[in-house]
N, C-alpha and C positions, 0 to 999 in steps of 0.2 A: 604530496597528494592533497587534493582539495578537501576541505572540511565539510563539504556538503555534496550530496548526490541529488541531482535535479534532472527530471525528465518531464516531457509533456507530449500530449497527443491531441489531435483534433478528432472529435467523434461526432458523427452525423446523427445526433439525437439531442432532445431538449435537456437542459440542466437537470430537471427533476428526474428524468429517466436515468441519467448517468449517476446522479446522487444515490439512487437505489442500488446501482451496481457496486458502489464503494462502501455502502453502509448496511445493506441487508444480507445476512448470512446466506440465504438461498441464492443470491446473485454473486456474492464474492467467491463462492466455490466454483463458479463457472469460469473464472479467469485467473484466480490467484491461489488461494489456499485449498487444500484437499478437504479439510474440515475446519470449521470455525465456530467458536463460542464468542459471540459479539452482540452487544446492544449499543446503539448510537445514543448513549447516555453518559455525560461526563462522570468520571469516577468508576465506570463499569470495568471490572477486571475479568478478562477472558483469556482466550488463547487461539492460536492458529496451529494447525497441523499440516505439515508438508511431507509428501512421500516422493522424494526425488527419483528420477529414472535410474540413478546409480544404486538405488536400494536404501533400505532403512526408513525410519520415521523420525521426523524432527518436530517437536512440540515447542512453540514459542509463546511465552506469556505476553499479554498486552494489557494496557490500561488506557481507556479512552480519556483524553485530556479535554478536548473541546468539540462542540457540535454547533455549527452555525448553518442550519439547513437553509437552502440547498447549496451553499457556496464554500464552506470550509469544514473539514473534519480532520482531527488530529488524534494520534495515539502514540504512546511510548511502548516500545517492545524490545525484546532481547535482553531483558534484565534477568538476573538469576532467579530461578523458580523459588517461590516462597518468600521473596523479598518485595518490598514496595518499589515501584518504578520511580526513579529520580533522574535528574539531569546527570548525575555522576555514575549511574550504572545501566543506562539504557539509551536507545536511540529514539528520536522523535520523528514520526512520519506525519507529514502534512499534505492533505489533498486539497487543492483549490480548484473550484469549478467556475468557469466564466463563460457566459454566452458569447459565441463568436461565429460569424459567417453562417448563420442558420443552424448551428450545432453548438457544441460545447468544447472548450479548451480545458482538458483535464491535466493538471500539473501536480506532480508528486515531488516533494523535497524530503530527503532523509538527512538528519544532522545528528551530531553527538558522538560519533565514533572517535573523534579526535580528543574528546574529554574524558576518556575512560582509563587513561594511564597505560594503554597498550603500547608495546614497542611499535616503531614506525612500520616494520614489515607486516605486522598483524593489522594495523590500520589500513595499509595499502591493499592487503589481500581482501579485507572486508569491503573496502570501497570498490575494488575491481569486481568482486562477486556481486555486490548489490547494484552496481551500475549495469552489469549484464542482466541481472535478475529483473530490475525494473523495466529495462528495455524489452525483455521477453514478455513480461506480464502485460505491459501496456500495449504491446502488439497484439496479444490475445484479446484484450477487451476491444481494441479497434476492429479486429477481425469479426468479433461477435456482431458488432453493429454494421459492418460492411455486408455480412451475410443477411442480416435483417433487411437492409436496403435492397439487396439483390432479390431476395424472396418477395418483397413488396412490389418490385418492379416487374416481376414475371407473372 
């Protein structure tokens, strides 16, 4: 299984608008997490809460690593609650935003699951779940902007 999960989508919106969608809590809840405690400030420790359709609640701690507005935003997540996020206990999520064809190429790369000492089947399951998850969530953000374009055209 690959040691990285990488997905991208082209969004018909300026980089600055897409930047807000990945860094501002009021926007992130529209396409990704159900609740979020986030500030786009390096070192900020927050969390995301997900409520899957299958039921339950999952709270995921995160730590913002880097902020290079409006082109790059990274955080570590999925580390044990109450511990500091490090390369040996968490995954790194990197969003890269690039102007492209009158819109923005949004790329997300998640790495680190291969360095946690997990058995191969657990790494594979994580990679499969997150490959599907990122595809789903990027489709949601793409749909939000497609609706905006359709509304503006009517």
